[in-house]
N, C-alpha and C positions, 0 to 999 in steps of 0.2 A: 638540925642544921641542914639536912638535905632539902627540906621544904624552903628554907630561907635562900639557899643557893639556887634552887630552881626559880624562885621569884626574882632574884637578882638577875639571873640569866634571861628571863623573859623581859625584864625592864631594859637590860642592855641590848637585847635584840631589837626591841621596839625603838630605842634611841638610835641604834645603828641603822635601822631602816629609814628613819627620818633624816639622818645625816646623809645617807647615800642619795636619797631622793632630793634633798636640799642642794647637795653638791651638783647633781645633774642639772638642776635649774639655774643655780647661781654661778657655778664655775664651769659648766659644760663638760663635766666628767661623766662619761657613759656609766650607767648603773652597773652593767655587767663587768666593766673593768674595775670598779671600786669594790665589788662584793668580796673578793679574796682579802683585800686590805682591811676592810671593816670587820670581817670575821676574825682576822688576826688581832685587831685592836680589841674586839670583844673578848677573845680568849685571854689576852694579857690582862684586861680589866677584871675578868672573872677570877683569874688566878690570883690577882692582887687582893681581891675581896676575900677569897678563901684563906690566903696566907694571913690576912689581918685577923680572921676568926680563929685559925688554928694556932697562931703564935701570939696570944694576948700579952705574954710577958714582954714582948718587944713592942714598945709603944710607937709604932709607925702607923700613920694613916694609910689608907688604901692607895691613894695617889702616889705616895712615896714607894710603896711596893711596886706599883706599875712602872714608875720611873726606873727603879733598879732593874726590874726584869727587862725592860726595853733597852736600857743602857748595856746590860750584859749581852743581850742578843745581838746588839749592833756594834759591838767592839770590833775593831779591825782584825784582831787575831782570832776571832771566833769563826767557826765554819758556818754559822748561821747568818753572818753579817750580810752577805749579798742577797740571800733569800729574804731576810727580814726587811731590809731597807727597800728592796725591789717591790715586795708585796705591799708594804705600807705606803710607798710613794704615790699610790693611786688615791690615797685619802688626803684631801686637802684639810689640814688641821685648822686652818682659819675658818673653814666651812663648818667645823664642829661647834664653834662658839655660840651661834644663835640658840642651838638646842641646850647647851650647857647653861646659858644665861636664862633661858626660859624656865628650866628646872630650878635654878637658883631663885628666880623671882617667885615661883610657886612655893618654894620652901619658905621664903621670907613672908610671903602672903599668908601662909598657914600659921605663922607665929606673931601676928600683929598684936594680940593681947599681951604676949610676953614683951614685945618691943615697946609697948606703951608704958610698961612698968620701969623701963630703963630711964635713967636720968636724962635731963636736957643736955648734959655734957656729951652724951653719946652722939647727939645730933651735931653739936659743934665739932667734935672730932671727925665725924663722917664728912662734913662739909670741908674741913681743912684738908683731909686726905684727897677728896675729889679735886679741889682747887690745886693742891700740890702736884697731883698726878697730871692734871691737864697742863699746867705751866711747865712742869718738868718735861713732859713729852714734847711740848711746843719748842722749848729751848733746844732739846736734843735734835729735833727735826730741823730747826733753823741752822744749827751748827753743821749738821750732816749735809743739808742741801747747799749751804754756802760753800762748804769744803769741796763738794762735787761740782760746783760752778753752775748749778741749776738756777739759783737765785742770786 
């Protein structure tokens, strides 16, 4: 387990580095300012991965553990709230999406043989989900922009 945890930490550190550098270029956030926040995000992520391994009887994915940890640390009555939110506020979470999507693409790319074995119905469902998401987002944007008087 220790070797697996160390490998996960290495990967999280590499991803954190890419996120910090990407934010510097894309969002103008200085790297030095974002380092404490990304370290905290890495620690929460690593803790979530460890909890997932240590508590297999609880069927939670790692992201659910990370969400619970972050939620608890940022609760208004917790003494960690100001520190946690202040530290992580230097990480633009929209700036993390390109890295996450790149890893998702690599993950799917490595499973092309398995994807080919799926039925054509999978493709139809995927297209329906993409179209529904697109039009759903467009409708919500239209309503919000109209309500705000922007359009």
